[in-house]
PDB file of N, CA, C and O in Angstrom:
ATOM      1  N   UNK A   1      -1.392  11.437   6.767  1.00  0.00           N
ATOM      2  CA  UNK A   1      -1.230  11.654   5.347  1.00  0.00           C
ATOM      3  C   UNK A   1      -2.437  11.133   4.579  1.00  0.00           C
ATOM      4  O   UNK A   1      -2.778  11.675   3.527  1.00  0.00           O
ATOM      5  N   UNK A   2      -3.085  10.096   5.085  1.00  0.00           N
ATOM      6  CA  UNK A   2      -4.251   9.558   4.382  1.00  0.00           C
ATOM      7  C   UNK A   2      -5.390  10.564   4.294  1.00  0.00           C
ATOM      8  O   UNK A   2      -6.125  10.581   3.306  1.00  0.00           O
ATOM      9  N   UNK A   3      -5.545  11.405   5.319  1.00  0.00           N
ATOM     10  CA  UNK A   3      -6.589  12.425   5.301  1.00  0.00           C
ATOM     11  C   UNK A   3      -6.324  13.434   4.187  1.00  0.00           C
ATOM     12  O   UNK A   3      -7.247  13.834   3.478  1.00  0.00           O
ATOM     13  N   UNK A   4      -5.086  13.839   4.035  1.00  0.00           N
ATOM     14  CA  UNK A   4      -4.715  14.788   2.979  1.00  0.00           C
ATOM     15  C   UNK A   4      -4.879  14.155   1.601  1.00  0.00           C
ATOM     16  O   UNK A   4      -5.379  14.801   0.680  1.00  0.00           O
ATOM     17  N   UNK A   5      -4.468  12.908   1.452  1.00  0.00           N
ATOM     18  CA  UNK A   5      -4.635  12.204   0.177  1.00  0.00           C
ATOM     19  C   UNK A   5      -6.108  12.080  -0.184  1.00  0.00           C
ATOM     20  O   UNK A   5      -6.485  12.294  -1.336  1.00  0.00           O
ATOM     21  N   UNK A   6      -6.941  11.736   0.789  1.00  0.00           N
ATOM     22  CA  UNK A   6      -8.383  11.617   0.542  1.00  0.00           C
ATOM     23  C   UNK A   6      -8.974  12.954   0.127  1.00  0.00           C
ATOM     24  O   UNK A   6      -9.838  13.003  -0.748  1.00  0.00           O
ATOM     25  N   UNK A   7      -8.516  14.046   0.746  1.00  0.00           N
ATOM     26  CA  UNK A   7      -8.979  15.381   0.382  1.00  0.00           C
ATOM     27  C   UNK A   7      -8.656  15.677  -1.077  1.00  0.00           C
ATOM     28  O   UNK A   7      -9.520  16.123  -1.832  1.00  0.00           O
ATOM     29  N   UNK A   8      -7.408  15.429  -1.472  1.00  0.00           N
ATOM     30  CA  UNK A   8      -6.985  15.692  -2.854  1.00  0.00           C
ATOM     31  C   UNK A   8      -7.802  14.863  -3.839  1.00  0.00           C
ATOM     32  O   UNK A   8      -8.283  15.387  -4.844  1.00  0.00           O
ATOM     33  N   UNK A   9      -7.958  13.579  -3.557  1.00  0.00           N
ATOM     34  CA  UNK A   9      -8.703  12.708  -4.473  1.00  0.00           C
ATOM     35  C   UNK A   9     -10.167  13.129  -4.585  1.00  0.00           C
ATOM     36  O   UNK A   9     -10.755  13.038  -5.663  1.00  0.00           O
ATOM     37  N   UNK A  10     -10.750  13.582  -3.500  1.00  0.00           N
ATOM     38  CA  UNK A  10     -12.142  14.062  -3.545  1.00  0.00           C
ATOM     39  C   UNK A  10     -12.257  15.308  -4.403  1.00  0.00           C
ATOM     40  O   UNK A  10     -13.221  15.445  -5.157  1.00  0.00           O
ATOM     41  N   UNK A  11     -11.288  16.232  -4.308  1.00  0.00           N
ATOM     42  CA  UNK A  11     -11.315  17.444  -5.130  1.00  0.00           C
ATOM     43  C   UNK A  11     -11.091  17.107  -6.600  1.00  0.00           C
ATOM     44  O   UNK A  11     -11.710  17.716  -7.473  1.00  0.00           O
ATOM     45  N   UNK A  12     -10.216  16.148  -6.887  1.00  0.00           N
ATOM     46  CA  UNK A  12      -9.979  15.721  -8.267  1.00  0.00           C
ATOM     47  C   UNK A  12     -11.266  15.151  -8.851  1.00  0.00           C
ATOM     48  O   UNK A  12     -11.614  15.455  -9.992  1.00  0.00           O
ATOM     49  N   UNK A  13     -11.967  14.341  -8.093  1.00  0.00           N
ATOM     50  CA  UNK A  13     -13.245  13.776  -8.551  1.00  0.00           C
ATOM     51  C   UNK A  13     -14.254  14.883  -8.816  1.00  0.00           C
ATOM     52  O   UNK A  13     -14.972  14.840  -9.815  1.00  0.00           O
ATOM     53  N   UNK A  14     -14.317  15.874  -7.934  1.00  0.00           N
ATOM     54  CA  UNK A  14     -15.214  17.019  -8.149  1.00  0.00           C
ATOM     55  C   UNK A  14     -14.855  17.751  -9.441  1.00  0.00           C
ATOM     56  O   UNK A  14     -15.739  18.127 -10.210  1.00  0.00           O
ATOM     57  N   UNK A  15     -13.556  17.951  -9.678  1.00  0.00           N
ATOM     58  CA  UNK A  15     -13.121  18.628 -10.905  1.00  0.00           C
ATOM     59  C   UNK A  15     -13.533  17.839 -12.144  1.00  0.00           C
ATOM     60  O   UNK A  15     -13.981  18.420 -13.132  1.00  0.00           O
ATOM     61  N   UNK A  16     -13.381  16.517 -12.092  1.00  0.00           N
ATOM     62  CA  UNK A  16     -13.767  15.679 -13.233  1.00  0.00           C
ATOM     63  C   UNK A  16     -15.264  15.769 -13.502  1.00  0.00           C
ATOM     64  O   UNK A  16     -15.683  15.845 -14.657  1.00  0.00           O
ATOM     65  N   UNK A  17     -16.063  15.762 -12.460  1.00  0.00           N
ATOM     66  CA  UNK A  17     -17.515  15.875 -12.613  1.00  0.00           C
ATOM     67  C   UNK A  17     -17.885  17.235 -13.195  1.00  0.00           C
ATOM     68  O   UNK A  17     -18.725  17.328 -14.091  1.00  0.00           O
ATOM     69  N   UNK A  18     -17.254  18.285 -12.681  1.00  0.00           N
ATOM     70  CA  UNK A  18     -17.510  19.634 -13.177  1.00  0.00           C
ATOM     71  C   UNK A  18     -17.117  19.755 -14.649  1.00  0.00           C
ATOM     72  O   UNK A  18     -17.851  20.340 -15.445  1.00  0.00           O
ATOM     73  N   UNK A  19     -15.976  19.211 -15.001  1.00  0.00           N
ATOM     74  CA  UNK A  19     -15.538  19.260 -16.397  1.00  0.00           C
ATOM     75  C   UNK A  19     -16.510  18.531 -17.314  1.00  0.00           C
ATOM     76  O   UNK A  19     -16.790  18.994 -18.420  1.00  0.00           O
ATOM     77  N   UNK A  20     -17.018  17.410 -16.866  1.00  0.00           N
ATOM     78  CA  UNK A  20     -17.974  16.653 -17.666  1.00  0.00           C
ATOM     79  C   UNK A  20     -19.281  17.403 -17.865  1.00  0.00           C
ATOM     80  O   UNK A  20     -19.951  17.234 -18.883  1.00  0.00           O
ATOM     81  N   UNK A  21     -19.642  18.233 -16.890  1.00  0.00           N
ATOM     82  CA  UNK A  21     -20.904  18.962 -16.958  1.00  0.00           C
ATOM     83  C   UNK A  21     -20.821  20.218 -17.821  1.00  0.00           C
ATOM     84  O   UNK A  21     -21.834  20.656 -18.365  1.00  0.00           O
ATOM     85  N   UNK A  22     -19.627  20.804 -17.956  1.00  0.00           N
ATOM     86  CA  UNK A  22     -19.533  22.093 -18.642  1.00  0.00           C
ATOM     87  C   UNK A  22     -18.866  22.053 -20.007  1.00  0.00           C
ATOM     88  O   UNK A  22     -18.803  23.078 -20.685  1.00  0.00           O
ATOM     89  N   UNK A  23     -18.370  20.905 -20.423  1.00  0.00           N
ATOM     90  CA  UNK A  23     -17.669  20.892 -21.705  1.00  0.00           C
ATOM     91  C   UNK A  23     -18.025  19.665 -22.522  1.00  0.00           C
ATOM     92  O   UNK A  23     -18.493  18.654 -21.999  1.00  0.00           O
ATOM     93  N   UNK A  24     -17.791  19.783 -23.815  1.00  0.00           N
ATOM     94  CA  UNK A  24     -18.020  18.664 -24.724  1.00  0.00           C
ATOM     95  C   UNK A  24     -16.789  17.788 -24.841  1.00  0.00           C
ATOM     96  O   UNK A  24     -15.705  18.169 -24.400  1.00  0.00           O
ATOM     97  N   UNK A  25     -16.952  16.627 -25.426  1.00  0.00           N
ATOM     98  CA  UNK A  25     -15.845  15.690 -25.581  1.00  0.00           C
ATOM     99  C   UNK A  25     -14.743  16.219 -26.482  1.00  0.00           C
ATOM    100  O   UNK A  25     -13.596  15.785 -26.370  1.00  0.00           O
ATOM    101  N   UNK A  26     -15.068  17.150 -27.376  1.00  0.00           N
ATOM    102  CA  UNK A  26     -14.078  17.629 -28.332  1.00  0.00           C
ATOM    103  C   UNK A  26     -13.268  18.821 -27.822  1.00  0.00           C
ATOM    104  O   UNK A  26     -12.376  19.299 -28.523  1.00  0.00           O
ATOM    105  N   UNK A  27     -13.556  19.295 -26.646  1.00  0.00           N
ATOM    106  CA  UNK A  27     -12.871  20.463 -26.098  1.00  0.00           C
ATOM    107  C   UNK A  27     -11.460  20.081 -25.649  1.00  0.00           C
ATOM    108  O   UNK A  27     -11.297  19.285 -24.724  1.00  0.00           O
ATOM    109  N   UNK A  28     -10.438  20.649 -26.305  1.00  0.00           N
ATOM    110  CA  UNK A  28      -9.043  20.315 -26.009  1.00  0.00           C
ATOM    111  C   UNK A  28      -8.657  20.761 -24.605  1.00  0.00           C
ATOM    112  O   UNK A  28      -7.911  20.060 -23.921  1.00  0.00           O
ATOM    113  N   UNK A  29      -9.149  21.910 -24.167  1.00  0.00           N
ATOM    114  CA  UNK A  29      -8.867  22.382 -22.813  1.00  0.00           C
ATOM    115  C   UNK A  29      -9.412  21.426 -21.768  1.00  0.00           C
ATOM    116  O   UNK A  29      -8.748  21.152 -20.769  1.00  0.00           O
ATOM    117  N   UNK A  30     -10.606  20.921 -21.991  1.00  0.00           N
ATOM    118  CA  UNK A  30     -11.198  19.960 -21.059  1.00  0.00           C
ATOM    119  C   UNK A  30     -10.411  18.662 -21.046  1.00  0.00           C
ATOM    120  O   UNK A  30     -10.245  18.046 -19.993  1.00  0.00           O
ATOM    121  N   UNK A  31      -9.928  18.243 -22.205  1.00  0.00           N
ATOM    122  CA  UNK A  31      -9.118  17.024 -22.268  1.00  0.00           C
ATOM    123  C   UNK A  31      -7.842  17.186 -21.450  1.00  0.00           C
ATOM    124  O   UNK A  31      -7.437  16.267 -20.739  1.00  0.00           O
ATOM    125  N   UNK A  32      -7.205  18.360 -21.550  1.00  0.00           N
ATOM    126  CA  UNK A  32      -5.999  18.615 -20.783  1.00  0.00           C
ATOM    127  C   UNK A  32      -6.296  18.629 -19.297  1.00  0.00           C
ATOM    128  O   UNK A  32      -5.519  18.096 -18.505  1.00  0.00           O
ATOM    129  N   UNK A  33      -7.406  19.230 -18.910  1.00  0.00           N
ATOM    130  CA  UNK A  33      -7.770  19.286 -17.494  1.00  0.00           C
ATOM    131  C   UNK A  33      -8.095  17.898 -16.958  1.00  0.00           C
ATOM    132  O   UNK A  33      -7.752  17.582 -15.819  1.00  0.00           O
ATOM    133  N   UNK A  34      -8.750  17.069 -17.757  1.00  0.00           N
ATOM    134  CA  UNK A  34      -9.009  15.691 -17.329  1.00  0.00           C
ATOM    135  C   UNK A  34      -7.711  14.910 -17.191  1.00  0.00           C
ATOM    136  O   UNK A  34      -7.571  14.089 -16.285  1.00  0.00           O
ATOM    137  N   UNK A  35      -6.761  15.164 -18.088  1.00  0.00           N
ATOM    138  CA  UNK A  35      -5.446  14.519 -17.987  1.00  0.00           C
ATOM    139  C   UNK A  35      -4.731  14.996 -16.722  1.00  0.00           C
ATOM    140  O   UNK A  35      -4.039  14.214 -16.070  1.00  0.00           O
ATOM    141  N   UNK A  36      -4.891  16.261 -16.378  1.00  0.00           N
ATOM    142  CA  UNK A  36      -4.314  16.798 -15.152  1.00  0.00           C
ATOM    143  C   UNK A  36      -4.910  16.098 -13.931  1.00  0.00           C
ATOM    144  O   UNK A  36      -4.191  15.754 -12.993  1.00  0.00           O
ATOM    145  N   UNK A  37      -6.221  15.890 -13.948  1.00  0.00           N
ATOM    146  CA  UNK A  37      -6.891  15.170 -12.853  1.00  0.00           C
ATOM    147  C   UNK A  37      -6.318  13.761 -12.718  1.00  0.00           C
ATOM    148  O   UNK A  37      -6.039  13.301 -11.611  1.00  0.00           O
ATOM    149  N   UNK A  38      -6.146  13.092 -13.831  1.00  0.00           N
ATOM    150  CA  UNK A  38      -5.625  11.722 -13.800  1.00  0.00           C
ATOM    151  C   UNK A  38      -4.179  11.703 -13.302  1.00  0.00           C
ATOM    152  O   UNK A  38      -3.799  10.797 -12.560  1.00  0.00           O
ATOM    153  N   UNK A  39      -3.373  12.681 -13.696  1.00  0.00           N
ATOM    154  CA  UNK A  39      -1.988  12.698 -13.232  1.00  0.00           C
ATOM    155  C   UNK A  39      -1.920  12.927 -11.726  1.00  0.00           C
ATOM    156  O   UNK A  39      -1.069  12.346 -11.052  1.00  0.00           O
ATOM    157  N   UNK A  40      -2.802  13.764 -11.190  1.00  0.00           N
ATOM    158  CA  UNK A  40      -2.850  13.969  -9.736  1.00  0.00           C
ATOM    159  C   UNK A  40      -3.256  12.683  -9.037  1.00  0.00           C
ATOM    160  O   UNK A  40      -2.679  12.320  -8.012  1.00  0.00           O
ATOM    161  N   UNK A  41      -4.236  12.003  -9.582  1.00  0.00           N
ATOM    162  CA  UNK A  41      -4.686  10.737  -9.012  1.00  0.00           C
ATOM    163  C   UNK A  41      -3.533   9.718  -8.992  1.00  0.00           C
ATOM    164  O   UNK A  41      -3.353   9.000  -8.008  1.00  0.00           O
ATOM    165  N   UNK A  42      -2.761   9.663 -10.077  1.00  0.00           N
ATOM    166  CA  UNK A  42      -1.634   8.735 -10.158  1.00  0.00           C
ATOM    167  C   UNK A  42      -0.512   9.113  -9.181  1.00  0.00           C
ATOM    168  O   UNK A  42       0.111   8.234  -8.585  1.00  0.00           O
ATOM    169  N   UNK A  43      -0.255  10.420  -9.015  1.00  0.00           N
ATOM    170  CA  UNK A  43       0.770  10.850  -8.058  1.00  0.00           C
ATOM    171  C   UNK A  43       0.400  10.462  -6.635  1.00  0.00           C
ATOM    172  O   UNK A  43       1.242   9.972  -5.882  1.00  0.00           O
ATOM    173  N   UNK A  44      -0.861  10.681  -6.264  1.00  0.00           N
ATOM    174  CA  UNK A  44      -1.312  10.309  -4.921  1.00  0.00           C
ATOM    175  C   UNK A  44      -1.174   8.803  -4.731  1.00  0.00           C
ATOM    176  O   UNK A  44      -0.707   8.357  -3.683  1.00  0.00           O
ATOM    177  N   UNK A  45      -1.568   8.020  -5.717  1.00  0.00           N
ATOM    178  CA  UNK A  45      -1.464   6.562  -5.619  1.00  0.00           C
ATOM    179  C   UNK A  45      -0.004   6.146  -5.461  1.00  0.00           C
ATOM    180  O   UNK A  45       0.301   5.247  -4.677  1.00  0.00           O
ATOM    181  N   UNK A  46       0.891   6.784  -6.191  1.00  0.00           N
ATOM    182  CA  UNK A  46       2.320   6.456  -6.095  1.00  0.00           C
ATOM    183  C   UNK A  46       2.845   6.758  -4.687  1.00  0.00           C
ATOM    184  O   UNK A  46       3.549   5.939  -4.096  1.00  0.00           O
ATOM    185  N   UNK A  47       2.507   7.913  -4.164  1.00  0.00           N
ATOM    186  CA  UNK A  47       2.951   8.296  -2.818  1.00  0.00           C
ATOM    187  C   UNK A  47       2.414   7.325  -1.775  1.00  0.00           C
ATOM    188  O   UNK A  47       3.123   6.970  -0.833  1.00  0.00           O
ATOM    189  N   UNK A  48       1.172   6.896  -1.935  1.00  0.00           N
ATOM    190  CA  UNK A  48       0.581   5.979  -0.964  1.00  0.00           C
ATOM    191  C   UNK A  48       1.197   4.581  -1.026  1.00  0.00           C
ATOM    192  O   UNK A  48       1.113   3.835  -0.050  1.00  0.00           O
ATOM    193  N   UNK A  49       1.811   4.212  -2.145  1.00  0.00           N
ATOM    194  CA  UNK A  49       2.413   2.880  -2.282  1.00  0.00           C
ATOM    195  C   UNK A  49       3.836   2.794  -1.735  1.00  0.00           C
ATOM    196  O   UNK A  49       4.399   1.702  -1.662  1.00  0.00           O
ATOM    197  N   UNK A  50       4.420   3.911  -1.356  1.00  0.00           N
ATOM    198  CA  UNK A  50       5.802   3.897  -0.891  1.00  0.00           C
ATOM    199  C   UNK A  50       5.903   3.104   0.410  1.00  0.00           C
ATOM    200  O   UNK A  50       5.100   3.283   1.326  1.00  0.00           O
ATOM    201  N   UNK A  51       6.889   2.237   0.473  1.00  0.00           N
ATOM    202  CA  UNK A  51       7.168   1.450   1.679  1.00  0.00           C
ATOM    203  C   UNK A  51       8.063   2.289   2.584  1.00  0.00           C
ATOM    204  O   UNK A  51       9.268   2.385   2.356  1.00  0.00           O
ATOM    205  N   UNK A  52       7.473   2.894   3.609  1.00  0.00           N
ATOM    206  CA  UNK A  52       8.214   3.809   4.474  1.00  0.00           C
ATOM    207  C   UNK A  52       9.228   3.083   5.349  1.00  0.00           C
ATOM    208  O   UNK A  52      10.104   3.719   5.936  1.00  0.00           O
ATOM    209  N   UNK A  53       9.122   1.765   5.443  1.00  0.00           N
ATOM    210  CA  UNK A  53      10.085   1.002   6.236  1.00  0.00           C
ATOM    211  C   UNK A  53      11.350   0.679   5.445  1.00  0.00           C
ATOM    212  O   UNK A  53      12.355   0.265   6.023  1.00  0.00           O
ATOM    213  N   UNK A  54      11.305   0.866   4.138  1.00  0.00           N
ATOM    214  CA  UNK A  54      12.455   0.608   3.281  1.00  0.00           C
ATOM    215  C   UNK A  54      13.355   1.834   3.292  1.00  0.00           C
ATOM    216  O   UNK A  54      12.916   2.919   2.909  1.00  0.00           O
ATOM    217  N   UNK A  55      14.574   1.692   3.710  1.00  0.00           N
ATOM    218  CA  UNK A  55      15.487   2.815   3.937  1.00  0.00           C
ATOM    219  C   UNK A  55      15.591   3.802   2.764  1.00  0.00           C
ATOM    220  O   UNK A  55      15.467   5.004   3.000  1.00  0.00           O
ATOM    221  N   UNK A  56      15.809   3.364   1.516  1.00  0.00           N
ATOM    222  CA  UNK A  56      15.948   4.346   0.429  1.00  0.00           C
ATOM    223  C   UNK A  56      14.682   5.141   0.107  1.00  0.00           C
ATOM    224  O   UNK A  56      14.726   6.068  -0.701  1.00  0.00           O
ATOM    225  N   UNK A  57      13.554   4.786   0.730  1.00  0.00           N
ATOM    226  CA  UNK A  57      12.330   5.548   0.463  1.00  0.00           C
ATOM    227  C   UNK A  57      12.489   6.996   0.890  1.00  0.00           C
ATOM    228  O   UNK A  57      11.789   7.873   0.384  1.00  0.00           O
ATOM    229  N   UNK A  58      13.395   7.251   1.806  1.00  0.00           N
ATOM    230  CA  UNK A  58      13.657   8.621   2.216  1.00  0.00           C
ATOM    231  C   UNK A  58      12.758   9.074   3.348  1.00  0.00           C
ATOM    232  O   UNK A  58      12.104   8.273   4.015  1.00  0.00           O
ATOM    233  N   UNK A  59      12.747  10.351   3.538  1.00  0.00           N
ATOM    234  CA  UNK A  59      12.021  10.966   4.631  1.00  0.00           C
ATOM    235  C   UNK A  59      10.542  11.091   4.288  1.00  0.00           C
ATOM    236  O   UNK A  59      10.190  11.617   3.232  1.00  0.00           O
ATOM    237  N   UNK A  60       9.681  10.613   5.169  1.00  0.00           N
ATOM    238  CA  UNK A  60       8.243  10.674   4.934  1.00  0.00           C
ATOM    239  C   UNK A  60       7.766  12.115   4.792  1.00  0.00           C
ATOM    240  O   UNK A  60       6.800  12.378   4.075  1.00  0.00           O
ATOM    241  N   UNK A  61       8.425  13.040   5.459  1.00  0.00           N
ATOM    242  CA  UNK A  61       8.038  14.447   5.347  1.00  0.00           C
ATOM    243  C   UNK A  61       8.181  14.953   3.915  1.00  0.00           C
ATOM    244  O   UNK A  61       7.413  15.812   3.482  1.00  0.00           O
ATOM    245  N   UNK A  62       9.152  14.431   3.183  1.00  0.00           N
ATOM    246  CA  UNK A  62       9.348  14.822   1.793  1.00  0.00           C
ATOM    247  C   UNK A  62       8.131  14.438   0.957  1.00  0.00           C
ATOM    248  O   UNK A  62       7.655  15.239   0.153  1.00  0.00           O
ATOM    249  N   UNK A  63       7.627  13.227   1.140  1.00  0.00           N
ATOM    250  CA  UNK A  63       6.464  12.782   0.381  1.00  0.00           C
ATOM    251  C   UNK A  63       5.199  13.511   0.832  1.00  0.00           C
ATOM    252  O   UNK A  63       4.331  13.806   0.010  1.00  0.00           O
ATOM    253  N   UNK A  64       5.088  13.800   2.116  1.00  0.00           N
ATOM    254  CA  UNK A  64       3.935  14.564   2.596  1.00  0.00           C
ATOM    255  C   UNK A  64       3.931  15.947   1.944  1.00  0.00           C
ATOM    256  O   UNK A  64       2.876  16.475   1.592  1.00  0.00           O
ATOM    257  N   UNK A  65       5.116  16.522   1.788  1.00  0.00           N
ATOM    258  CA  UNK A  65       5.203  17.841   1.172  1.00  0.00           C
ATOM    259  C   UNK A  65       4.645  17.816  -0.249  1.00  0.00           C
ATOM    260  O   UNK A  65       4.006  18.779  -0.675  1.00  0.00           O
ATOM    261  N   UNK A  66       4.875  16.734  -0.985  1.00  0.00           N
ATOM    262  CA  UNK A  66       4.293  16.610  -2.326  1.00  0.00           C
ATOM    263  C   UNK A  66       2.773  16.676  -2.267  1.00  0.00           C
ATOM    264  O   UNK A  66       2.146  17.329  -3.101  1.00  0.00           O
ATOM    265  N   UNK A  67       2.171  15.996  -1.275  1.00  0.00           N
ATOM    266  CA  UNK A  67       0.715  16.050  -1.136  1.00  0.00           C
ATOM    267  C   UNK A  67       0.252  17.455  -0.756  1.00  0.00           C
ATOM    268  O   UNK A  67      -0.771  17.932  -1.247  1.00  0.00           O
ATOM    269  N   UNK A  68       1.010  18.112   0.123  1.00  0.00           N
ATOM    270  CA  UNK A  68       0.656  19.487   0.494  1.00  0.00           C
ATOM    271  C   UNK A  68       0.639  20.384  -0.745  1.00  0.00           C
ATOM    272  O   UNK A  68      -0.257  21.213  -0.905  1.00  0.00           O
ATOM    273  N   UNK A  69       1.629  20.215  -1.614  1.00  0.00           N
ATOM    274  CA  UNK A  69       1.695  21.024  -2.832  1.00  0.00           C
ATOM    275  C   UNK A  69       0.557  20.699  -3.792  1.00  0.00           C
ATOM    276  O   UNK A  69       0.006  21.594  -4.433  1.00  0.00           O
ATOM    277  N   UNK A  70       0.208  19.432  -3.891  1.00  0.00           N
ATOM    278  CA  UNK A  70      -0.916  19.048  -4.753  1.00  0.00           C
ATOM    279  C   UNK A  70      -2.228  19.635  -4.249  1.00  0.00           C
ATOM    280  O   UNK A  70      -3.125  19.912  -5.045  1.00  0.00           O
ATOM    281  N   UNK A  71      -2.353  19.826  -2.947  1.00  0.00           N
ATOM    282  CA  UNK A  71      -3.593  20.334  -2.354  1.00  0.00           C
ATOM    283  C   UNK A  71      -3.737  21.849  -2.463  1.00  0.00           C
ATOM    284  O   UNK A  71      -4.831  22.373  -2.249  1.00  0.00           O
ATOM    285  N   UNK A  72      -2.671  22.562  -2.787  1.00  0.00           N
ATOM    286  CA  UNK A  72      -2.704  24.024  -2.805  1.00  0.00           C
ATOM    287  C   UNK A  72      -3.807  24.645  -3.666  1.00  0.00           C
ATOM    288  O   UNK A  72      -4.370  25.659  -3.253  1.00  0.00           O
ATOM    289  N   UNK A  73      -4.150  24.099  -4.836  1.00  0.00           N
ATOM    290  CA  UNK A  73      -5.212  24.741  -5.618  1.00  0.00           C
ATOM    291  C   UNK A  73      -6.554  24.817  -4.885  1.00  0.00           C
ATOM    292  O   UNK A  73      -7.422  25.599  -5.272  1.00  0.00           O
ATOM    293  N   UNK A  74      -6.729  24.026  -3.850  1.00  0.00           N
ATOM    294  CA  UNK A  74      -8.000  24.003  -3.118  1.00  0.00           C
ATOM    295  C   UNK A  74      -7.887  24.631  -1.738  1.00  0.00           C
ATOM    296  O   UNK A  74      -8.671  24.305  -0.847  1.00  0.00           O
ATOM    297  N   UNK A  75      -6.924  25.526  -1.547  1.00  0.00           N
ATOM    298  CA  UNK A  75      -6.701  26.136  -0.236  1.00  0.00           C
ATOM    299  C   UNK A  75      -7.952  26.857   0.278  1.00  0.00           C
ATOM    300  O   UNK A  75      -8.137  26.951   1.492  1.00  0.00           O
ATOM    301  N   UNK A  76      -8.796  27.356  -0.587  1.00  0.00           N
ATOM    302  CA  UNK A  76     -10.012  28.044  -0.169  1.00  0.00           C
ATOM    303  C   UNK A  76     -11.207  27.136   0.045  1.00  0.00           C
ATOM    304  O   UNK A  76     -12.273  27.611   0.439  1.00  0.00           O
ATOM    305  N   UNK A  77     -11.060  25.849  -0.201  1.00  0.00           N
ATOM    306  CA  UNK A  77     -12.157  24.887  -0.057  1.00  0.00           C
ATOM    307  C   UNK A  77     -12.491  24.702   1.416  1.00  0.00           C
ATOM    308  O   UNK A  77     -11.593  24.674   2.258  1.00  0.00           O
ATOM    309  N   UNK A  78     -13.772  24.577   1.733  1.00  0.00           N
ATOM    310  CA  UNK A  78     -14.186  24.475   3.135  1.00  0.00           C
ATOM    311  C   UNK A  78     -13.666  23.219   3.839  1.00  0.00           C
ATOM    312  O   UNK A  78     -13.629  23.193   5.069  1.00  0.00           O
ATOM    313  N   UNK A  79     -13.265  22.187   3.109  1.00  0.00           N
ATOM    314  CA  UNK A  79     -12.697  20.983   3.721  1.00  0.00           C
ATOM    315  C   UNK A  79     -11.175  21.056   3.886  1.00  0.00           C
ATOM    316  O   UNK A  79     -10.575  20.167   4.489  1.00  0.00           O
ATOM    317  N   UNK A  80     -10.560  22.098   3.358  1.00  0.00           N
ATOM    318  CA  UNK A  80      -9.105  22.244   3.465  1.00  0.00           C
ATOM    319  C   UNK A  80      -8.735  22.580   4.904  1.00  0.00           C
ATOM    320  O   UNK A  80      -9.357  23.443   5.523  1.00  0.00           O
ATOM    321  N   UNK A  81      -7.729  21.904   5.432  1.00  0.00           N
ATOM    322  CA  UNK A  81      -7.276  22.147   6.798  1.00  0.00           C
ATOM    323  C   UNK A  81      -5.924  22.857   6.781  1.00  0.00           C
ATOM    324  O   UNK A  81      -4.967  22.360   6.187  1.00  0.00           O
ATOM    325  N   UNK A  82      -5.847  24.006   7.424  1.00  0.00           N
ATOM    326  CA  UNK A  82      -4.613  24.778   7.459  1.00  0.00           C
ATOM    327  C   UNK A  82      -3.466  24.002   8.111  1.00  0.00           C
ATOM    328  O   UNK A  82      -2.300  24.253   7.807  1.00  0.00           O
ATOM    329  N   UNK A  83      -3.788  23.063   9.003  1.00  0.00           N
ATOM    330  CA  UNK A  83      -2.725  22.294   9.673  1.00  0.00           C
ATOM    331  C   UNK A  83      -1.977  21.360   8.717  1.00  0.00           C
ATOM    332  O   UNK A  83      -0.953  20.789   9.093  1.00  0.00           O
ATOM    333  N   UNK A  84      -2.476  21.196   7.483  1.00  0.00           N
ATOM    334  CA  UNK A  84      -1.765  20.369   6.509  1.00  0.00           C
ATOM    335  C   UNK A  84      -0.490  21.037   6.023  1.00  0.00           C
ATOM    336  O   UNK A  84       0.435  20.358   5.578  1.00  0.00           O
ATOM    337  N   UNK A  85      -0.433  22.350   6.104  1.00  0.00           N
ATOM    338  CA  UNK A  85       0.719  23.094   5.605  1.00  0.00           C
ATOM    339  C   UNK A  85       1.810  23.087   6.675  1.00  0.00           C
ATOM    340  O   UNK A  85       1.580  23.424   7.837  1.00  0.00           O
ATOM    341  N   UNK A  86       2.990  22.694   6.243  1.00  0.00           N
ATOM    342  CA  UNK A  86       4.101  22.657   7.223  1.00  0.00           C
ATOM    343  C   UNK A  86       4.911  23.921   7.182  1.00  0.00           C
ATOM    344  O   UNK A  86       5.876  24.060   7.934  1.00  0.00           O
TER     345      UNK A  86
END
């Protein structure tokens, strides 16, 4: 799961850099996209903090599926691995 999380975080960082290069600070669309990047970063961090040994945490496959879904926008990226999809 760490490999998939690292992939997502790297793509989010790329998106943030791209947004900074193509838009001004006053662009509302860019602000929303940067907020989207931050929310993805926070979701990945939350998933990584789950204590899998604690019974109510649930099935690890459920949390992995969340990462798989977060990675979908980059399915065509050369670093995307098809084996991540269950």
